[in-house]
TORTORGU-350360 format. One record per residue (C-alpha): residue number from 1; residue in one letter; y, z, x. Coordinates in steps of 0.001 Angstrom, whole numbers, plus 500000, padded with zeros to 6 digits. Layout:
<rs>
r resi NUM&resn a&y Y&z Z&x X
...
</rs>
This chain:
<rs>
r resi 1&resn x&y 318026&z 810167&x 816485
r resi 2&resn x&y 318401&z 811918&x 813144
r resi 3&resn x&y 317102&z 810411&x 809926
r resi 4&resn x&y 319115&z 812435&x 807452
r resi 5&resn x&y 319537&z 810540&x 804201
r resi 6&resn x&y 322615&z 808371&x 804539
r resi 7&resn x&y 324747&z 808232&x 801376
r resi 8&resn x&y 325268&z 804636&x 800404
r resi 9&resn x&y 325393&z 802437&x 797353
r resi 10&resn x&y 322025&z 801058&x 796307
r resi 11&resn x&y 321528&z 797667&x 797964
r resi 12&resn x&y 317801&z 797272&x 797385
r resi 13&resn x&y 316313&z 796066&x 794115
r resi 14&resn x&y 312833&z 796860&x 792782
r resi 15&resn x&y 310441&z 794053&x 793696
r resi 16&resn x&y 312734&z 792759&x 796455
r resi 17&resn x&y 311004&z 791670&x 799671
r resi 18&resn x&y 312693&z 792034&x 803047
r resi 19&resn x&y 311911&z 792451&x 806771
r resi 20&resn x&y 311913&z 795926&x 808270
r resi 21&resn x&y 311487&z 797453&x 811733
r resi 22&resn x&y 309760&z 800836&x 811662
r resi 23&resn x&y 311537&z 803479&x 813747
r resi 24&resn x&y 309284&z 806529&x 813381
r resi 25&resn x&y 306865&z 808333&x 811089
r resi 26&resn x&y 308175&z 810503&x 808263
r resi 27&resn x&y 306954&z 813971&x 807315
r resi 28&resn x&y 304326&z 812518&x 804973
r resi 29&resn x&y 302982&z 810093&x 807575
r resi 30&resn x&y 304788&z 807061&x 806207
r resi 31&resn x&y 306726&z 804581&x 808327
r resi 32&resn x&y 310520&z 804965&x 808292
r resi 33&resn x&y 312942&z 802084&x 808693
r resi 34&resn x&y 316463&z 801080&x 807619
r resi 35&resn x&y 317603&z 798127&x 805538
r resi 36&resn x&y 321367&z 797701&x 805225
r resi 37&resn x&y 321790&z 801344&x 806294
r resi 38&resn x&y 319446&z 802587&x 803573
r resi 39&resn x&y 316323&z 804533&x 804568
r resi 40&resn x&y 313037&z 802964&x 803494
r resi 41&resn x&y 309670&z 804744&x 803509
r resi 42&resn x&y 306581&z 802558&x 803955
r resi 43&resn x&y 303086&z 804140&x 803778
r resi 44&resn x&y 300717&z 802661&x 806366
r resi 45&resn x&y 303453&z 801277&x 808642
r resi 46&resn x&y 303700&z 802467&x 812261
r resi 47&resn x&y 306603&z 802956&x 814687
r resi 48&resn x&y 307563&z 799759&x 816488
r resi 49&resn x&y 306057&z 797479&x 813869
r resi 50&resn x&y 307975&z 794621&x 812304
r resi 51&resn x&y 306866&z 794227&x 808703
r resi 52&resn x&y 307773&z 792469&x 805491
r resi 53&resn x&y 307835&z 794973&x 802637
r resi 54&resn x&y 308331&z 794982&x 798896
r resi 55&resn x&y 310456&z 797689&x 797275
r resi 56&resn x&y 308582&z 799706&x 794653
r resi 57&resn x&y 310629&z 802828&x 793977
r resi 58&resn x&y 314425&z 802938&x 794300
r resi 59&resn x&y 316304&z 806223&x 794581
r resi 60&resn x&y 320015&z 806827&x 795311
r resi 61&resn x&y 319439&z 807762&x 798968
r resi 62&resn x&y 316178&z 806019&x 799826
r resi 63&resn x&y 313626&z 803448&x 798763
r resi 64&resn x&y 309834&z 803390&x 798877
r resi 65&resn x&y 308107&z 800114&x 799700
r resi 66&resn x&y 304675&z 798641&x 800384
r resi 67&resn x&y 303608&z 796365&x 803234
r resi 68&resn x&y 303235&z 792679&x 802334
r resi 69&resn x&y 302820&z 791407&x 805869
r resi 70&resn x&y 302772&z 792787&x 809426
r resi 71&resn x&y 304682&z 790402&x 811693
r resi 72&resn x&y 304408&z 792540&x 814814
r resi 73&resn x&y 301551&z 795025&x 815005
r resi 74&resn x&y 301740&z 798345&x 816879
r resi 75&resn x&y 299494&z 798474&x 819975
r resi 76&resn x&y 298392&z 801886&x 818668
r resi 77&resn x&y 297116&z 800583&x 815324
r resi 78&resn x&y 293350&z 800936&x 814853
r resi 79&resn x&y 290914&z 800125&x 812071
r resi 80&resn x&y 290328&z 803208&x 809898
r resi 81&resn x&y 286614&z 804098&x 810083
r resi 82&resn x&y 286505&z 805692&x 806617
r resi 83&resn x&y 285482&z 803447&x 803691
r resi 84&resn x&y 287608&z 805515&x 801284
r resi 85&resn x&y 290727&z 805634&x 803450
r resi 86&resn x&y 292865&z 803183&x 801486
r resi 87&resn x&y 291968&z 804777&x 798146
r resi 88&resn x&y 291457&z 808532&x 798281
r resi 89&resn x&y 294784&z 809822&x 799639
r resi 90&resn x&y 293219&z 812631&x 801657
r resi 91&resn x&y 294182&z 811199&x 805072
r resi 92&resn x&y 297355&z 809344&x 806019
r resi 93&resn x&y 296955&z 808496&x 809715
r resi 94&resn x&y 293469&z 807133&x 810378
r resi 95&resn x&y 295083&z 803781&x 811239
r resi 96&resn x&y 296876&z 805377&x 814227
r resi 97&resn x&y 295253&z 806181&x 817583
r resi 98&resn x&y 294637&z 809911&x 817837
r resi 99&resn x&y 296810&z 810532&x 820906
r resi 100&resn x&y 299702&z 808867&x 819098
r resi 101&resn x&y 299063&z 811031&x 816050
r resi 102&resn x&y 299684&z 814065&x 818254
r resi 103&resn x&y 302965&z 812618&x 819532
r resi 104&resn x&y 304024&z 811707&x 815990
r resi 105&resn x&y 303369&z 815236&x 814753
r resi 106&resn x&y 305633&z 816713&x 817404
r resi 107&resn x&y 308280&z 814244&x 816261
r resi 108&resn x&y 307783&z 815336&x 812625
r resi 109&resn x&y 308636&z 818891&x 813716
r resi 110&resn x&y 311758&z 817611&x 815480
r resi 111&resn x&y 312805&z 815672&x 812363
r resi 112&resn x&y 312503&z 818789&x 810207
r resi 113&resn x&y 314634&z 820827&x 812607
r resi 114&resn x&y 317258&z 818073&x 812739
r resi 115&resn x&y 317382&z 817841&x 808960
r resi 116&resn x&y 317354&z 821520&x 808035
r resi 117&resn x&y 319035&z 823413&x 810904
r resi 118&resn x&y 322262&z 823273&x 812846
r resi 119&resn x&y 320461&z 824097&x 816104
r resi 120&resn x&y 320817&z 821923&x 819190
r resi 121&resn x&y 317330&z 820509&x 818745
r resi 122&resn x&y 317445&z 818514&x 822000
r resi 123&resn x&y 317670&z 821795&x 823919
r resi 124&resn x&y 314727&z 823488&x 822186
r resi 125&resn x&y 311348&z 823898&x 823885
r resi 126&resn x&y 309121&z 821954&x 821482
r resi 127&resn x&y 305809&z 821563&x 823241
r resi 128&resn x&y 303240&z 818730&x 823102
r resi 129&resn x&y 300839&z 819030&x 820162
r resi 130&resn x&y 297507&z 820688&x 820931
r resi 131&resn x&y 294799&z 818341&x 819643
r resi 132&resn x&y 291028&z 818307&x 819174
r resi 133&resn x&y 288406&z 816951&x 821548
r resi 134&resn x&y 286486&z 815563&x 818562
r resi 135&resn x&y 288873&z 815104&x 815604
r resi 136&resn x&y 286230&z 814471&x 812917
r resi 137&resn x&y 284100&z 816556&x 810509
r resi 138&resn x&y 286250&z 819633&x 811039
r resi 139&resn x&y 287033&z 820928&x 807511
r resi 140&resn x&y 284886&z 823895&x 806493
r resi 141&resn x&y 285935&z 823825&x 802823
r resi 142&resn x&y 285972&z 821083&x 800197
r resi 143&resn x&y 287489&z 821053&x 796718
r resi 144&resn x&y 286179&z 818034&x 794834
r resi 145&resn x&y 287309&z 817290&x 791300
r resi 146&resn x&y 284670&z 816201&x 788797
r resi 147&resn x&y 284608&z 813318&x 786362
r resi 148&resn x&y 282289&z 810947&x 784548
r resi 149&resn x&y 281674&z 807317&x 785409
r resi 150&resn x&y 279043&z 805173&x 783682
r resi 151&resn x&y 277409&z 808312&x 782242
r resi 152&resn x&y 277064&z 809884&x 785691
r resi 153&resn x&y 278846&z 812885&x 787205
r resi 154&resn x&y 281206&z 811920&x 790021
r resi 155&resn x&y 282909&z 814191&x 792566
r resi 156&resn x&y 285890&z 813200&x 794650
r resi 157&resn x&y 289631&z 813305&x 795205
r resi 158&resn x&y 292528&z 811856&x 793304
r resi 159&resn x&y 294083&z 808784&x 794880
r resi 160&resn x&y 297512&z 809103&x 796489
r resi 161&resn x&y 300218&z 809557&x 793838
r resi 162&resn x&y 297735&z 809029&x 791021
r resi 163&resn x&y 295259&z 810751&x 788742
r resi 164&resn x&y 292547&z 808190&x 789350
r resi 165&resn x&y 289504&z 809987&x 790686
r resi 166&resn x&y 287941&z 808337&x 793746
r resi 167&resn x&y 284209&z 809214&x 794028
r resi 168&resn x&y 283386&z 810371&x 797563
r resi 169&resn x&y 279828&z 810714&x 798842
r resi 170&resn x&y 280612&z 811484&x 802478
r resi 171&resn x&y 284006&z 812470&x 803919
r resi 172&resn x&y 284663&z 811923&x 807635
r resi 173&resn x&y 286922&z 814969&x 807977
r resi 174&resn x&y 284636&z 817339&x 806046
r resi 175&resn x&y 281917&z 819331&x 807758
r resi 176&resn x&y 278612&z 817575&x 806922
r resi 177&resn x&y 277305&z 820737&x 805255
r resi 178&resn x&y 280091&z 820731&x 802639
r resi 179&resn x&y 279350&z 817070&x 801849
r resi 180&resn x&y 275631&z 817722&x 801484
r resi 181&resn x&y 276038&z 820762&x 799232
r resi 182&resn x&y 278656&z 819090&x 797029
r resi 183&resn x&y 276286&z 816213&x 796299
r resi 184&resn x&y 273465&z 818693&x 795558
r resi 185&resn x&y 275614&z 820704&x 793123
r resi 186&resn x&y 276841&z 817526&x 791435
r resi 187&resn x&y 273235&z 816439&x 790876
r resi 188&resn x&y 272243&z 819847&x 789480
r resi 189&resn x&y 275110&z 819706&x 786965
r resi 190&resn x&y 274023&z 816222&x 785953
r resi 191&resn x&y 270362&z 817240&x 785640
r resi 192&resn x&y 271324&z 820190&x 783425
r resi 193&resn x&y 273582&z 817946&x 781293
r resi 194&resn x&y 276592&z 820211&x 781815
r resi 195&resn x&y 279754&z 818791&x 780159
r resi 196&resn x&y 282355&z 817784&x 782761
r resi 197&resn x&y 285995&z 818653&x 782127
r resi 198&resn x&y 288238&z 815817&x 780947
r resi 199&resn x&y 291788&z 816465&x 782074
r resi 200&resn x&y 293597&z 814456&x 779396
r resi 201&resn x&y 291398&z 815446&x 776443
r resi 202&resn x&y 290860&z 818996&x 777786
r resi 203&resn x&y 287204&z 818812&x 776789
r resi 204&resn x&y 284124&z 819722&x 778820
r resi 205&resn x&y 283488&z 822732&x 781021
r resi 206&resn x&y 283209&z 822284&x 784816
r resi 207&resn x&y 286381&z 821078&x 786538
r resi 208&resn x&y 285841&z 821388&x 790275
r resi 209&resn x&y 283177&z 822096&x 792882
r resi 210&resn x&y 284464&z 824217&x 795789
r resi 211&resn x&y 282172&z 824501&x 798814
r resi 212&resn x&y 282929&z 826651&x 801853
r resi 213&resn x&y 280669&z 826523&x 804916
r resi 214&resn x&y 280425&z 829065&x 807676
r resi 215&resn x&y 280375&z 826567&x 810526
r resi 216&resn x&y 278972&z 829075&x 813027
r resi 217&resn x&y 276594&z 830825&x 810615
r resi 218&resn x&y 275499&z 827879&x 808416
r resi 219&resn x&y 276105&z 830112&x 805386
r resi 220&resn x&y 277523&z 828315&x 802350
r resi 221&resn x&y 279394&z 829524&x 799277
r resi 222&resn x&y 279636&z 827410&x 796103
r resi 223&resn x&y 282293&z 828069&x 793484
r resi 224&resn x&y 282141&z 826317&x 790118
r resi 225&resn x&y 285601&z 826116&x 788574
r resi 226&resn x&y 285251&z 826133&x 784789
r resi 227&resn x&y 287628&z 825795&x 781837
r resi 228&resn x&y 286224&z 828900&x 780174
r resi 229&resn x&y 283811&z 831702&x 780992
r resi 230&resn x&y 281110&z 830115&x 778860
r resi 231&resn x&y 278775&z 828034&x 781032
r resi 232&resn x&y 275361&z 827147&x 779555
r resi 233&resn x&y 272361&z 828370&x 781567
r resi 234&resn x&y 274627&z 829522&x 784380
r resi 235&resn x&y 271978&z 831737&x 785999
r resi 236&resn x&y 269474&z 828874&x 786022
r resi 237&resn x&y 272070&z 826503&x 787477
r resi 238&resn x&y 272864&z 828961&x 790282
r resi 239&resn x&y 269181&z 829486&x 791026
r resi 240&resn x&y 268542&z 825744&x 791119
r resi 241&resn x&y 271466&z 825187&x 793524
r resi 242&resn x&y 270044&z 827806&x 795905
r resi 243&resn x&y 266538&z 826399&x 795547
r resi 244&resn x&y 267626&z 822863&x 796455
r resi 245&resn x&y 270040&z 824036&x 799174
r resi 246&resn x&y 268733&z 827160&x 800982
r resi 247&resn x&y 271946&z 827301&x 803063
r resi 248&resn x&y 273781&z 828468&x 799933
r resi 249&resn x&y 274043&z 832257&x 800075
r resi 250&resn x&y 276615&z 832699&x 797296
r resi 251&resn x&y 277220&z 830996&x 793946
r resi 252&resn x&y 280393&z 832042&x 792135
r resi 253&resn x&y 282168&z 830994&x 788959
r resi 254&resn x&y 285946&z 830917&x 788721
r resi 255&resn x&y 287621&z 830519&x 785330
r resi 256&resn x&y 290757&z 828399&x 785117
r resi 257&resn x&y 291691&z 827445&x 781574
r resi 258&resn x&y 295277&z 826479&x 782372
r resi 259&resn x&y 296663&z 822964&x 782346
r resi 260&resn x&y 297603&z 823080&x 786023
r resi 261&resn x&y 297075&z 821390&x 789362
r resi 262&resn x&y 296075&z 824757&x 790847
r resi 263&resn x&y 292363&z 824905&x 791617
r resi 264&resn x&y 291619&z 828598&x 791086
r resi 265&resn x&y 292204&z 830823&x 788095
r resi 266&resn x&y 292522&z 834602&x 788238
r resi 267&resn x&y 288962&z 835581&x 787290
r resi 268&resn x&y 285928&z 835111&x 789563
r resi 269&resn x&y 282375&z 836253&x 788776
r resi 270&resn x&y 279172&z 836268&x 790830
r resi 271&resn x&y 276355&z 834090&x 789479
r resi 272&resn x&y 273751&z 834545&x 792232
r resi 273&resn x&y 273453&z 835737&x 795817
r resi 274&resn x&y 276202&z 837557&x 797708
r resi 275&resn x&y 279875&z 837799&x 796812
r resi 276&resn x&y 280835&z 836818&x 800368
r resi 277&resn x&y 279586&z 834629&x 803184
r resi 278&resn x&y 279819&z 835329&x 806903
r resi 279&resn x&y 281751&z 833317&x 809480
r resi 280&resn x&y 282641&z 833938&x 813118
r resi 281&resn x&y 285686&z 833106&x 815213
r resi 282&resn x&y 285340&z 833830&x 818896
r resi 283&resn x&y 283680&z 837248&x 819100
r resi 284&resn x&y 284827&z 838297&x 815618
r resi 285&resn x&y 282890&z 837836&x 812384
r resi 286&resn x&y 284461&z 837740&x 808930
r resi 287&resn x&y 283387&z 838213&x 805336
r resi 288&resn x&y 284846&z 835526&x 803085
r resi 289&resn x&y 285109&z 835878&x 799316
r resi 290&resn x&y 285776&z 832963&x 796961
r resi 291&resn x&y 289585&z 833124&x 796850
r resi 292&resn x&y 290240&z 834591&x 800291
r resi 293&resn x&y 292349&z 832470&x 802620
r resi 294&resn x&y 290613&z 831351&x 805800
r resi 295&resn x&y 291673&z 828578&x 808153
r resi 296&resn x&y 289987&z 825257&x 807323
r resi 297&resn x&y 289422&z 824103&x 810912
r resi 298&resn x&y 287573&z 826847&x 812843
r resi 299&resn x&y 287599&z 824993&x 816187
r resi 300&resn x&y 291390&z 824662&x 816168
r resi 301&resn x&y 291845&z 828106&x 814659
r resi 302&resn x&y 290684&z 829692&x 817912
r resi 303&resn x&y 293326&z 827668&x 819788
r resi 304&resn x&y 295951&z 828528&x 817151
r resi 305&resn x&y 295275&z 832258&x 817270
r resi 306&resn x&y 295287&z 832262&x 821066
r resi 307&resn x&y 298763&z 830719&x 820852
r resi 308&resn x&y 299776&z 833476&x 818411
r resi 309&resn x&y 298588&z 836055&x 820919
r resi 310&resn x&y 300635&z 834417&x 823684
r resi 311&resn x&y 303719&z 834307&x 821467
r resi 312&resn x&y 303326&z 837969&x 820472
r resi 313&resn x&y 303518&z 838916&x 824154
r resi 314&resn x&y 301392&z 842034&x 823753
r resi 315&resn x&y 301187&z 844794&x 826355
r resi 316&resn x&y 299074&z 847265&x 824372
r resi 317&resn x&y 301920&z 849418&x 823061
r resi 318&resn x&y 303214&z 847234&x 820227
r resi 319&resn x&y 303231&z 848012&x 816519
r resi 320&resn x&y 302523&z 844784&x 814587
r resi 321&resn x&y 302950&z 843696&x 810989
r resi 322&resn x&y 300582&z 840915&x 809912
r resi 323&resn x&y 302299&z 839558&x 806791
r resi 324&resn x&y 300471&z 837210&x 804386
r resi 325&resn x&y 297407&z 838504&x 806236
r resi 326&resn x&y 294595&z 836994&x 804140
r resi 327&resn x&y 291252&z 838417&x 805287
r resi 328&resn x&y 292897&z 839844&x 808403
r resi 329&resn x&y 291988&z 837108&x 810878
r resi 330&resn x&y 295225&z 837049&x 812876
r resi 331&resn x&y 295692&z 840820&x 812949
r resi 332&resn x&y 292119&z 841449&x 814061
r resi 333&resn x&y 292525&z 838759&x 816735
r resi 334&resn x&y 295470&z 840770&x 818117
r resi 335&resn x&y 294273&z 844315&x 817437
r resi 336&resn x&y 292611&z 845134&x 820757
r resi 337&resn x&y 295842&z 844263&x 822617
r resi 338&resn x&y 298163&z 846245&x 820313
r resi 339&resn x&y 298783&z 849871&x 819465
r resi 340&resn x&y 298666&z 849388&x 815686
r resi 341&resn x&y 298308&z 846601&x 813112
r resi 342&resn x&y 299501&z 846826&x 809517
r resi 343&resn x&y 298704&z 843901&x 807234
r resi 344&resn x&y 299431&z 843034&x 803619
r resi 345&resn x&y 298609&z 840328&x 801101
r resi 346&resn x&y 299137&z 839960&x 797359
r resi 347&resn x&y 295502&z 838909&x 796778
r resi 348&resn x&y 293474&z 842088&x 796336
r resi 349&resn x&y 290159&z 840420&x 797261
r resi 350&resn x&y 291635&z 839368&x 800603
r resi 351&resn x&y 292679&z 842935&x 801400
r resi 352&resn x&y 289208&z 844206&x 800522
r resi 353&resn x&y 287758&z 841621&x 802906
r resi 354&resn x&y 290296&z 842536&x 805611
r resi 355&resn x&y 289343&z 846223&x 805394
r resi 356&resn x&y 285638&z 845380&x 805590
r resi 357&resn x&y 286235&z 843078&x 808549
r resi 358&resn x&y 288186&z 845745&x 810432
r resi 359&resn x&y 285539&z 848402&x 809714
r resi 360&resn x&y 282696&z 846093&x 810728
r resi 361&resn x&y 284283&z 845504&x 814136
r resi 362&resn x&y 285102&z 849171&x 814682
r resi 363&resn x&y 288824&z 848434&x 814735
r resi 364&resn x&y 290518&z 851767&x 814031
r resi 365&resn x&y 294137&z 850731&x 814605
r resi 366&resn x&y 294373&z 848342&x 811616
r resi 367&resn x&y 295618&z 849277&x 808134
r resi 368&resn x&y 295609&z 846835&x 805189
r resi 369&resn x&y 297445&z 847195&x 801883
r resi 370&resn x&y 297855&z 845077&x 798761
r resi 371&resn x&y 301391&z 843889&x 798032
r resi 372&resn x&y 304351&z 842100&x 799529
r resi 373&resn x&y 305764&z 842652&x 802997
r resi 374&resn x&y 309261&z 842959&x 801535
r resi 375&resn x&y 308006&z 845973&x 799568
r resi 376&resn x&y 306002&z 847699&x 802284
r resi 377&resn x&y 308196&z 847152&x 805356
r resi 378&resn x&y 311324&z 848909&x 804011
r resi 379&resn x&y 309118&z 851763&x 802776
r resi 380&resn x&y 307585&z 852151&x 806231
r resi 381&resn x&y 311026&z 851912&x 807858
r resi 382&resn x&y 312233&z 854846&x 805726
r resi 383&resn x&y 309215&z 856774&x 806958
r resi 384&resn x&y 310239&z 856002&x 810544
r resi 385&resn x&y 307700&z 853242&x 811283
r resi 386&resn x&y 309160&z 849958&x 812481
r resi 387&resn x&y 307175&z 847033&x 813939
r resi 388&resn x&y 307870&z 845593&x 817374
r resi 389&resn x&y 306301&z 842285&x 816363
r resi 390&resn x&y 305947&z 840633&x 812967
r resi 391&resn x&y 303425&z 837811&x 812607
r resi 392&resn x&y 303587&z 835665&x 809505
r resi 393&resn x&y 301372&z 832824&x 808273
r resi 394&resn x&y 302811&z 831907&x 804847
r resi 395&resn x&y 301769&z 829167&x 802400
r resi 396&resn x&y 303412&z 825713&x 802499
r resi 397&resn x&y 306348&z 827013&x 800483
r resi 398&resn x&y 307347&z 829109&x 803490
r resi 399&resn x&y 308473&z 832719&x 803586
r resi 400&resn x&y 309870&z 834424&x 800529
r resi 401&resn x&y 313631&z 834859&x 800922
r resi 402&resn x&y 313296&z 838582&x 800179
r resi 403&resn x&y 310838&z 838827&x 803081
r resi 404&resn x&y 313254&z 837085&x 805477
r resi 405&resn x&y 316043&z 839438&x 804382
r resi 406&resn x&y 313689&z 842310&x 805169
r resi 407&resn x&y 313112&z 840881&x 808659
r resi 408&resn x&y 316885&z 840863&x 809190
r resi 409&resn x&y 317065&z 844521&x 808152
r resi 410&resn x&y 314031&z 845802&x 810058
r resi 411&resn x&y 314782&z 843645&x 813131
r resi 412&resn x&y 311462&z 843420&x 814982
r resi 413&resn x&y 311897&z 842402&x 818623
r resi 414&resn x&y 309653&z 839359&x 818188
r resi 415&resn x&y 308881&z 837266&x 815140
r resi 416&resn x&y 305861&z 834961&x 815427
r resi 417&resn x&y 305883&z 832330&x 812686
r resi 418&resn x&y 302691&z 830356&x 812033
r resi 419&resn x&y 303707&z 827453&x 809808
r resi 420&resn x&y 301818&z 824677&x 808029
r resi 421&resn x&y 305022&z 822974&x 806824
r resi 422&resn x&y 307728&z 821949&x 809332
r resi 423&resn x&y 310374&z 821613&x 806591
r resi 424&resn x&y 310044&z 825173&x 805292
r resi 425&resn x&y 309679&z 826416&x 808883
r resi 426&resn x&y 313000&z 824794&x 809767
r resi 427&resn x&y 314747&z 826244&x 806703
r resi 428&resn x&y 313428&z 829729&x 807466
r resi 429&resn x&y 314424&z 829439&x 811138
r resi 430&resn x&y 317933&z 828437&x 810048
r resi 431&resn x&y 318146&z 831529&x 807821
r resi 432&resn x&y 317128&z 833773&x 810722
r resi 433&resn x&y 319177&z 831975&x 813372
r resi 434&resn x&y 322109&z 834410&x 813219
r resi 435&resn x&y 319838&z 837151&x 814564
r resi 436&resn x&y 316958&z 835337&x 816235
r resi 437&resn x&y 316669&z 832769&x 818995
r resi 438&resn x&y 313880&z 830200&x 819025
r resi 439&resn x&y 312183&z 830558&x 822413
r resi 440&resn x&y 309681&z 827779&x 821783
r resi 441&resn x&y 307636&z 825956&x 819148
r resi 442&resn x&y 304010&z 824997&x 819807
r resi 443&resn x&y 302578&z 822373&x 817409
r resi 444&resn x&y 298811&z 822524&x 816828
r resi 445&resn x&y 296838&z 819766&x 815113
r resi 446&resn x&y 294748&z 821586&x 812522
r resi 447&resn x&y 294205&z 818500&x 810354
r resi 448&resn x&y 293611&z 815329&x 812386
r resi 449&resn x&y 294238&z 812015&x 810600
r resi 450&resn x&y 296604&z 813639&x 808107
r resi 451&resn x&y 300376&z 814104&x 808353
r resi 452&resn x&y 300003&z 817903&x 808378
r resi 453&resn x&y 301016&z 819800&x 811484
r resi 454&resn x&y 300768&z 823528&x 812171
r resi 455&resn x&y 303212&z 825297&x 814484
r resi 456&resn x&y 303390&z 828616&x 816285
r resi 457&resn x&y 307039&z 829557&x 816801
r resi 458&resn x&y 308188&z 832445&x 818955
r resi 459&resn x&y 311515&z 833918&x 817820
r resi 460&resn x&y 313142&z 836768&x 819706
r resi 461&resn x&y 315884&z 839118&x 818619
r resi 462&resn x&y 319186&z 838164&x 820207
r resi 463&resn x&y 320810&z 840609&x 822639
r resi 464&resn x&y 317552&z 842514&x 822824
</rs>
């Protein structure tokens, strides 16, 4: 069943209450139902439930509503164990049994393909979602905004669809080490009377505490995001953080003076310790700098990258492009089974890390360059070098259209697409569908209890 928005005249009024049967979960984890042929999204509602809702936000093709009463409860509904769940907005699905979360995420992928492609979705091989044995305390990186409450420094997340900061002392999806260090850093800032940034007034200094933990190494990096480079007694602050938390091997400062929702600015400086921390995946170890991309769930990352290797179908003779390569994790995971790896990323620090990681592991068949794939791949093609396999792991916005046009020109035999956003995955697949066939899509649950779902898609060149 497709849930494409159905054009209709508005029949629902703001504040109106009405009964609703929930058909499925939407891409943001909300319940989806229909009232007089109009789609209604209801956060917190589950498939199969009969609820009474109140309309809050009316749009031409849909309405958003809140639950007033559950008349018939889903047998898969559970009590969320997190005390912040109904306030912080970080998770969307703690009220749903985990096995059903996995089924719902596969369905979210199907919805995206139905909405954004003209493929015969019923005929596609969309596999069951690969889940976690223990779906808690998995995130190795936290980004907690700072604020003031009753003359004390607070650290937390903004509530769903709001700019109200919810103080969080312990998060059930964060690795315990990131929780511990965040609270330590918060206390140090308070003890040193460091002014906390005020978003509306644009006063104060420190905006965000970013903590990344090497889950296998127990090494921790702290990044203080500040409005300006000036930070009183910064060396003393860094030393005190490392004194109180010996696990911290790196304290960095990142300057972001823009009025933006983006966490990081362009400039990062070392305050104390090392510029990188160490982490391992399988038998590979990686150096991670402050802004370098690294998967947030290391346990599932091993499963994800093994699926990438399967989809690449390597025999040892393939030339591979690792686009949007970050610190080189995927390429290095594949390198020993390929003839050559060439990776690129627009973040220079990531490429430096990728080169170091390749050198450290004695991997001679990997080359890393700064820049865009759509720039490098045509250049290499002119020089006579064409990849057999292209692997891509883009941000949530999906692949750049210029990159996809380059794929159509270079025509690798296999295109392995690692996606964290089913909607942009579907749109990109549609763009490539004239030349590439979708052999299968493998969902992987990288973020239990949220609506996010990662996918590994294997596309093969038609008539190859």
